[in-house]
C-alpha positions in Angstrom: 170.8 138.6 83.3 167.9 140.1 81.3 164.5 141.3 82.7 162.7 138.1 81.7 165.2 135.9 83.5 164.9 138.1 86.6 161.2 137.6 86.6 161.2 133.9 85.9 163.8 132.8 88.5 161.6 133.1 91.7 158.6 131.5 90.1 160.2 128.9 87.8 158.6 125.9 89.5 155.2 127.4 89.6 155.2 128.5 85.9 156.0 124.9 84.9 152.4 124.1 85.8 151.2 125.9 82.7 147.4 126.2 82.4 146.9 124.3 85.6 148.3 127.4 87.4 145.0 129.1 86.7 143.2 126.9 89.1 145.2 128.2 92.1 143.8 131.8 92.2 140.3 130.3 92.1 141.0 127.6 94.7 142.6 129.7 97.4 139.6 132.0 98.2 137.2 129.0 98.1 139.4 127.2 100.6 139.2 130.3 102.8 135.4 130.3 102.5 135.0 126.7 103.4 137.3 126.8 106.4 136.1 130.1 107.8 133.1 128.7 109.7 135.4 126.2 111.4 138.2 128.6 112.1 136.0 131.5 113.3 136.9 135.2 113.2 139.5 135.0 116.0 141.7 132.7 114.0 140.9 134.4 110.6 141.7 137.9 111.7 144.5 137.3 114.3 145.5 135.5 117.4 148.3 133.3 118.6 148.0 130.7 115.8 148.7 133.3 113.1 146.9 135.2 110.4 145.3 132.6 108.3 143.6 135.0 105.9 146.9 136.9 105.3 148.6 133.6 104.6 146.1 132.8 101.9 146.4 136.3 100.5 150.2 136.0 100.3 149.8 132.7 98.5 147.4 134.4 96.1 149.9 137.1 95.4 152.6 134.5 94.6 150.2 132.7 92.3 149.2 136.0 90.6 152.9 136.8 90.1 153.5 133.4 88.7 150.6 133.7 86.2 151.8 137.2 85.1 155.4 135.9 84.7 154.3 132.8 82.7 152.1 135.0 80.4 154.8 137.6 79.9 157.7 135.3 79.3 155.8 132.8 77.3 154.2 135.5 75.1 151.0 133.6 74.9 147.8 133.2 76.9 147.5 130.4 79.4 144.5 128.1 79.0 143.0 125.3 81.1 139.9 123.2 80.3 138.2 121.9 83.4 138.0 118.1 83.4 139.7 118.0 80.1 136.4 118.8 78.3 136.8 121.3 75.4 134.1 124.0 74.7 131.3 124.1 73.9 130.7 121.1 76.3 133.4 122.0 78.7 134.4 125.2 80.7 137.6 126.9 79.8 139.8 129.2 81.9 142.1 131.7 80.1 144.6 134.2 81.2 145.9 136.7 78.6 147.8 139.8 79.4 144.7 141.8 80.6 143.6 138.9 82.9 147.1 138.6 84.3 147.3 142.3 85.2 143.8 142.2 86.8 144.7 139.1 88.8 147.9 140.7 90.1 146.2 144.0 90.9 143.4 142.2 92.8 146.0 140.2 94.8 148.0 143.3 95.7 145.0 145.5 96.7 143.2 142.7 98.7 146.4 141.9 100.5 146.8 145.6 101.5 143.1 145.7 102.6 143.7 142.5 104.6 146.6 144.0 106.4 144.7 147.2 107.1 141.6 145.3 108.3 143.6 143.3 110.9 143.2 146.1 113.3 139.7 147.0 112.3 138.2 143.5 112.7 140.5 141.8 115.1 139.1 140.1 118.2 140.8 141.1 121.5 141.9 138.2 123.6 139.6 139.2 126.5 136.5 139.9 124.3 133.9 137.7 122.8 133.8 137.2 119.1 131.4 139.5 117.1 129.5 138.9 113.9 131.6 141.4 111.9 134.9 139.7 112.9 133.9 136.6 111.1 131.6 137.9 108.3 134.1 140.5 107.0 136.8 137.9 106.3 134.3 135.5 104.6 133.0 138.3 102.4 136.5 139.3 101.6 137.2 135.8 100.4 133.9 135.9 98.4 134.9 139.1 96.6 138.3 137.7 95.8 136.8 134.5 94.4 134.3 136.5 92.3 137.0 138.8 90.9 139.4 135.9 90.0 136.5 134.0 88.3 135.6 137.2 86.3 139.1 137.7 85.1 139.7 134.0 84.1 136.3 132.9 82.9 136.0 132.2 79.2 132.3 131.8 78.7 129.5 134.3 79.3 127.6 132.1 81.8 130.7 131.6 84.0 131.2 135.3 83.9 127.5 135.8 85.0 128.1 133.5 88.0 131.3 135.4 88.8 129.4 138.7 88.7 126.7 137.3 91.1 129.2 136.0 93.5 130.9 139.4 93.5 127.6 141.2 94.0 126.4 139.0 96.9 129.8 139.3 98.6 130.2 143.1 98.1 126.6 144.1 99.1 126.8 142.8 102.7 130.1 144.6 103.2 128.3 147.9 102.8 125.9 147.1 105.6 128.4 145.4 107.9 127.6 147.7 110.9 123.8 147.0 110.6 122.7 150.6 110.9 119.4 151.5 109.1 121.1 153.9 106.6 123.7 151.4 105.6 121.1 148.7 105.2 119.1 151.0 102.9 122.2 151.8 100.9 123.1 148.1 100.6 119.5 147.3 99.5 119.7 150.0 96.9 123.0 148.6 95.6 121.6 145.1 95.6 118.5 146.0 93.6 120.4 148.1 91.1 123.1 145.4 90.6 120.4 142.7 90.2 118.7 144.9 87.5 122.1 145.0 85.7 122.4 141.2 86.1 119.0 140.6 84.5 120.0 142.7 81.5 123.3 140.8 81.2 121.6 137.4 81.5 119.0 138.3 78.9 121.9 139.2 76.5 123.7 135.9 77.2 120.4 134.0 76.5 120.2 135.8 73.1 123.8 134.9 72.3 123.1 131.3 73.1 119.9 131.2 71.1 121.7 132.6 68.1 125.0 130.7 68.2 124.3 127.7 70.5 127.4 128.5 72.6 128.6 130.9 75.2 132.3 130.3 74.9 134.1 133.6 74.1 136.5 132.2 71.5 133.8 130.3 69.6 131.5 133.3 69.7 134.3 135.5 68.3 134.9 133.1 65.5 131.3 132.9 64.5 130.6 136.6 64.8 133.7 137.7 62.9 132.8 135.4 60.0 129.3 137.0 59.6 128.9 140.0 57.2 126.5 141.7 59.6 125.4 141.3 63.2 122.0 139.5 63.6 119.3 141.6 65.3 119.3 139.4 68.5 123.0 140.0 68.9 122.6 143.8 68.5 119.9 143.7 71.2 122.1 141.4 73.4 125.1 143.7 73.1 123.1 146.7 74.1 121.5 144.9 77.0 124.7 143.5 78.3 126.6 146.7 78.0 124.0 148.8 79.9 123.7 146.1 82.6 127.5 146.2 83.1 127.5 150.0 83.0 125.1 149.9 86.0 127.4 147.6 87.9 130.3 149.9 87.1 128.4 152.9 88.3 129.1 155.0 85.2 127.3 158.3 85.0 124.3 158.6 84.8 123.8 155.1 86.3 125.6 155.9 89.6 122.5 155.7 91.7 124.0 153.2 94.2 127.6 154.2 94.6 127.6 157.4 96.8 125.2 156.0 99.4 127.1 152.7 99.5 130.4 154.5 100.2 128.9 156.9 102.8 128.5 154.4 105.6 130.5 151.4 104.5 133.6 150.4 106.5 136.8 151.9 105.0 138.1 148.4 103.9 134.8 147.8 102.1 134.9 151.2 100.4 138.5 150.5 99.2 137.5 147.2 97.7 134.3 148.6 96.0 136.1 151.5 94.4 139.4 149.8 93.6 138.2 146.4 92.4 134.5 145.6 92.3 133.5 148.3 89.8 136.6 147.4 87.7 135.4 143.8 87.2 132.3 144.9 85.3 134.3 147.3 83.2 136.7 144.4 82.4 133.7 142.4 81.1 132.7 145.4 78.9 136.2 145.3 77.4 135.9 141.5 77.0 132.5 141.9 75.2 133.5 144.5 72.7 137.1 143.5 72.0 137.0 139.7 72.4 133.4 138.4 72.0 132.6 140.8 69.1 135.9 141.9 67.6 135.5 144.6 65.0 131.9 145.2 65.9 132.5 148.4 67.9 131.0 151.0 65.6 132.2 154.6 65.6 128.8 155.8 66.9 128.7 153.2 69.7 132.3 154.2 70.7 131.4 157.9 70.7 128.4 157.2 73.0 130.5 155.3 75.5 133.1 158.0 75.3 130.5 160.7 75.9 129.3 158.9 79.0 132.9 158.8 80.2 133.3 162.5 79.6 130.1 163.3 81.4 131.3 161.2 84.4 134.6 163.1 84.5 133.1 166.5 84.5 130.0 165.8 86.5 131.7 163.6 89.1 134.5 166.1 89.8 132.1 169.1 90.0 129.8 167.3 92.5 132.9 166.2 94.5 133.8 169.8 95.1 130.4 170.3 96.8 130.8 167.5 99.4 131.1 168.3 103.1 132.4 164.8 104.0 135.7 163.4 102.9 134.3 159.9 102.1 131.6 161.3 99.9 134.1 163.5 98.1 136.2 160.4 97.4 133.1 158.5 96.3 132.2 161.2 93.7 135.9 161.2 92.7 135.4 157.5 91.9 132.5 158.4 89.6 134.7 160.8 87.8 137.8 158.5 87.5 135.7 155.7 86.1 134.9 158.0 83.2 138.5 157.9 82.0 138.2 154.2 81.4 135.5 154.7 78.8 137.5 157.1 76.8 139.4 154.1 75.4 136.4 153.1 73.3 136.4 156.0 70.8 140.2 155.9 70.7 140.8 152.2 70.3 139.3 152.1 66.7 142.5 153.7 65.3 144.9 153.6 68.2 144.2 150.3 70.0 147.6 149.8 71.5 147.8 153.3 73.1 144.1 153.3 74.2 144.0 149.8 75.7 147.3 150.3 77.5 146.2 153.7 78.8 143.0 152.1 80.0 144.7 149.3 81.9 147.1 151.8 83.4 144.2 153.9 84.6 142.6 150.7 86.2 145.9 150.0 88.1 146.7 153.6 89.1 143.1 154.4 90.2 142.8 151.1 92.1 146.0 151.8 94.1 145.2 155.5 94.6 141.6 155.2 95.5 142.1 152.3 97.9 144.7 154.4 99.6 142.4 157.4 99.8 139.5 155.5 101.3 141.6 153.8 103.9 143.3 157.1 104.7 139.8 158.6 105.2 139.0 155.8 107.5 142.0 156.4 109.6 141.2 160.2 109.8 137.6 159.5 110.8 138.7 157.0 113.5 141.3 159.4 114.9 139.2 162.6 114.8 135.8 161.1 115.3 134.5 162.7 112.0 135.4 163.2 108.4 134.1 166.7 107.9 136.4 168.5 105.5 135.9 172.0 107.1 137.0 170.6 110.5 140.2 168.9 109.4 142.4 171.8 110.4 145.4 170.7 112.5 145.0 167.0 111.6 148.3 167.1 109.8 150.0 167.2 113.2 148.0 164.2 114.4 148.2 162.0 111.3 151.2 163.2 109.2 151.8 159.8 107.4 148.2 159.3 106.6 147.7 162.7 105.1 151.0 162.5 103.2 149.7 159.2 101.6 146.3 160.9 100.8 148.2 163.7 99.1 150.4 161.3 97.1 147.3 159.4 95.9 145.7 162.7 94.9 148.7 163.6 92.8 148.3 160.4 90.9 144.6 161.2 90.2 145.6 164.7 89.0 148.1 163.1 86.6 151.4 164.7 87.7 154.6 162.9 86.5 155.8 160.3 87.2 152.5 158.9 88.4 150.3 156.3 86.7 147.7 158.9 86.1 150.3 161.0 84.2 151.2 158.1 82.0 147.5 157.2 81.5 146.6 160.7 80.3 149.7 160.9 78.2 148.8 157.7 76.3 145.2 158.7 75.9 146.0 162.2 74.8 148.5 160.9 72.3 145.8 158.5 71.0 143.3 161.4 70.8 145.6 163.7 69.0 146.8 161.0 66.6 143.2 160.1 65.6 141.9 163.6 65.2 139.8 163.5 68.4 141.5 166.2 70.4 138.3 167.0 72.3 138.8 164.0 74.5 142.2 165.4 75.5 140.5 168.7 76.5 138.1 166.7 78.7 141.0 165.0 80.4 142.7 168.4 81.0 139.6 169.8 82.5 139.2 166.7 84.7 142.8 167.1 86.0 142.2 170.7 86.9 138.9 169.9 88.7 140.6 167.0 90.6 143.3 169.4 91.6 140.6 171.8 92.9 139.1 169.3 95.3 142.5 168.0 96.4 143.6 171.6 97.2 140.3 172.1 99.0 140.9 169.2 101.3 144.6 169.8 101.9 144.0 173.5 102.3 141.6 172.8 105.2 144.1 170.3 106.6 147.0 172.7 106.6 145.4 176.1 107.1 141.9 175.6 108.4 140.6 176.5 111.8 138.4 173.7 113.1 135.5 174.3 115.5 137.3 172.0 117.9 141.0 171.3 118.2 142.2 168.2 116.4 142.9 165.5 119.0 143.6 161.9 118.2 140.8 159.9 119.8 142.3 156.6 118.5 145.8 156.3 117.1 146.0 154.3 113.8 148.2 151.3 113.7 151.6 151.7 112.1 150.9 148.8 109.7 147.7 150.6 108.6 149.5 153.8 107.9 152.4 152.1 106.1 150.1 150.0 103.8 148.2 153.1 102.9 151.4 154.9 102.1 152.7 152.0 100.0 149.6 151.9 97.8 149.8 155.7 97.3 153.5 155.5 96.4 152.7 152.7 94.0 150.2 154.9 92.2 152.6 157.9 92.3 155.6 156.0 90.9 153.8 153.7 88.4 155.1 155.8 85.5 158.7 154.7 86.3 157.9 151.1 85.4 160.1 150.0 82.4 158.2 150.1 79.1 159.1 146.4 78.4 156.8 145.3 81.2 153.8 146.9 79.4 154.2 144.2 76.7 152.1 142.1 79.1 149.0 144.2 78.0 149.4 142.9 74.4 149.9 139.2 75.1 147.0 137.2 73.5 146.0 140.2 71.4 147.4 140.1 67.8 148.9 143.3 66.6 148.8 145.1 70.0 152.3 146.4 70.8 151.8 148.0 74.2 155.5 148.4 75.0 156.1 150.4 71.8 153.0 152.6 72.5 154.3 153.4 76.0 157.8 154.1 74.8 156.5 156.4 72.1 154.2 158.3 74.5 156.9 158.6 77.1 159.5 160.1 74.5 159.7 163.7 75.5 156.9 163.3 78.1 159.3 163.8 81.1 161.4 166.8 81.7 161.4 170.2 83.5 159.7 172.0 80.6 156.9 169.4 80.5 156.6 169.4 84.2 156.3 173.2 84.4 153.7 173.1 81.6 151.7 170.6 83.7 152.2 172.4 87.0 151.5 176.0 86.4 147.7 175.5 85.6 147.5 173.5 88.8 149.1 176.3 90.7 146.6 178.8 89.4 143.8 176.5 90.4 145.4 176.0 93.8 145.7 179.7 94.5 142.0 180.2 93.5 140.9 177.4 95.8 143.1 178.6 98.7 141.7 182.1 98.3 138.2 180.7 99.0 139.2 179.0 102.2 137.8 180.3 105.5 141.1 181.5 106.9 141.5 181.9 110.7 141.6 185.7 110.6 138.2 185.7 108.8 136.8 183.5 111.5 138.0 185.6 114.4 135.4 186.5 117.0 133.6 189.7 116.0 135.2 189.9 112.6 132.9 191.0 109.8 131.7 188.2 107.5 133.4 188.7 104.1 131.1 189.6 101.3 130.5 187.0 98.7 132.2 187.8 95.4 130.4 187.5 92.0 132.5 184.4 91.2 131.7 182.8 94.5 128.0 183.6 94.0 127.8 181.9 90.6 129.9 179.0 91.8 127.4 178.4 94.6 124.5 178.6 92.2 126.2 176.1 89.8 127.0 173.8 92.8 123.4 173.9 93.9 122.1 173.0 90.4 124.6 170.2 90.2 123.5 168.8 93.5 119.9 168.9 92.5 120.7 167.2 89.2 122.6 164.5 91.1 119.7 163.9 93.4 117.4 163.7 90.4 119.6 161.2 88.6 119.8 159.0 91.7 116.0 158.6 91.8 114.6 155.2 90.7 112.3 156.5 88.0 115.0 158.6 86.4 117.5 155.7 86.7 115.0 153.4 85.0 114.5 155.9 82.2 118.3 156.2 81.8 118.4 152.4 81.4 115.9 152.5 78.6 117.4 155.4 76.8 120.9 153.9 76.9 119.7 150.5 75.6 117.9 152.2 72.7 120.8 154.5 71.9 123.3 151.7 71.9 121.1 149.4 69.8 120.5 152.1 67.3 124.2 153.0 67.1 125.2 149.3 66.6 122.5 148.9 63.9 123.5 152.0 62.0 127.2 151.0 62.1 126.7 147.4 61.1 
C-alpha cells in the first residue's frame, strides 16, 4: 500500500464531501462559541460530563487531516461557494496546499494548548466558577475561528473580518488576569493592531475601487493581464503590507509583542507566538503570491528581506539581555519571525525552495515556540518565578519540562534533523543558487545567537547557584509536561518527514515542486561530516557563554568579585545600547514614523519595479 492510500483510508468518508468539507473547520469553533454561555466554564474545561472543548478540538483535528488528505491526494485545491453563489456576488472558500498546512498546524497547536490549559483553567468541584474559567475557552474558540477563516477565505473583505475576529479574541487573552500592567499591554496591542487593520482596510477599498471586486482569483486575473500596476494598487499594496507587518510584529514594528507576552498566561503566549502572528504573515504571502502574482519587484523583495534580517539579528541580541525567561522567548519570537521574510527575496528565482522553507519555518517555529512558552509557564508555576539567574537546580525539579525546552531550542538553532535545520538548508540552498549568499550568512549568525541564549538559560539551569534553593511550589500535571514534550519533539524531528509529503505545499500553485526541492536540499545534508560542521561553531559559542556564567565558586561568601574582561565590558556596552534602541523603537512616535517610512519605501520600490 502506497503513502497516498495510507493517508486516504482513515478519512475516506470525510474526503468524499469535497469542497463542503471546508465548512467544518469554520463551523466547529462557532458551535463552541454559541454553546459556551450555556455550558459554562465548568463543563467547557472539565467535570464529570467530559471535556467539551477538547472534543471539539479533536473533531477539528480530524477535519483538518481530512482537508489536507483531500488536497494532497486530489492534487488540486478544494473550493466551496457559500449558498452556491459565484464571485463576485458570492463568497468563496478555498483550501490549497498552504491553507491545508495552516489548518492542520492550528488544529494541532490549539489542541495541545487545550490539553495544557485543562489544569490551568479548570474549576475544582468544591469551588465557584471564575470569570477566567469561562472566558478563556470562549476566546480560544474565537481565535480558532479567526485562524480558520483567515486560512480559507478567498476575498479581501472576508480576510479582514477574520483578522478582526482574531484580534478581538487574542487581545483579551493577554489581560485575562485583570492586572494593571497586563491591561496596559493588551490596550497597546489592541491600538497597534487596529492601526494595522485600518491600513489593510484602506488597501482593500482601493482594490475594490479599481477592479470592482475583492475576490482573490478575480483580482489575480485582472492584475496579471495589465501591463503595469495602477497607482491606487501600488498604494494599496504598500498600505496592506505594512498593516499586516504590524500585526505580525516584524521588526521594527514589534511595539506590542514583548509587553503582551510578559504578563499573558502561558497558553495565551503559546497561541500568540505560534499562530496569531502567523495568520497575518500568511495573508502577506497571499497578497504577493496570489492577489498580485508576478508583482513582487526585486527592490520590494529586498526591503522585506532586510526587515527580516534586522529582526533576526536585533531580536536575538536583545533576547540575550533579558532577565526573565518569558521575555527572552518573546524576543526570540521577534527574531524567528524574521526568517519568514527571507522567502521574499529568494522566491523570485527559487520559488519552490523558498516557499517550502518558509512553510517549514512556520510549522517548526509554531511547535517549538508553543512548547517553550508552555514550558516557561510550568517553570514559573513550580518555582514561583521565571528569573533566568535563579533557575539553578530546577532540572532536578522539572526534568521533563526542561528537556522539552532544550529540544525546542535545538530546533530553533537548526540542528539536524529538526524542522529548523531543514528550513535553513532550503533557504540557504535558495540563497546560494540565486547569488544572494548574504542571506545565508544572516541565517548562520542567527543560529549562533540563538545557541548563545539557549546555552545561557541551560547553563544557569544545570550549573547556576540560585539565591534560594529550587523547590517545587506546585507540581505540573503529567499531561501538561507530556504535551509540551510532544510539541518539542515534533519540531525536533520534523526533518525526518518523507519528502513526498512536502508536495502538499505546491498543490494549487502551478510550477511549484516542493517535494523535489526538499529532496534536492536534503541530498548530502545529513551525515556525520555535515553534523560536525554544524556543531563545532555551536560548541565554541557554548564554551564562551558558559565561561561567562556566575559559577558557584565565584559566588562563594567572601570571594573576590572577578574583574570584568575587555570582551565582557564591550558586550555590556553593546547590550545597553540595544536595550535603549529597543525601548526607543517601542515608543508610539517612533512606531508611527516607522509606519510612514515603510509605506513610502514599499510604494517607491513597487513603482520603480513596475
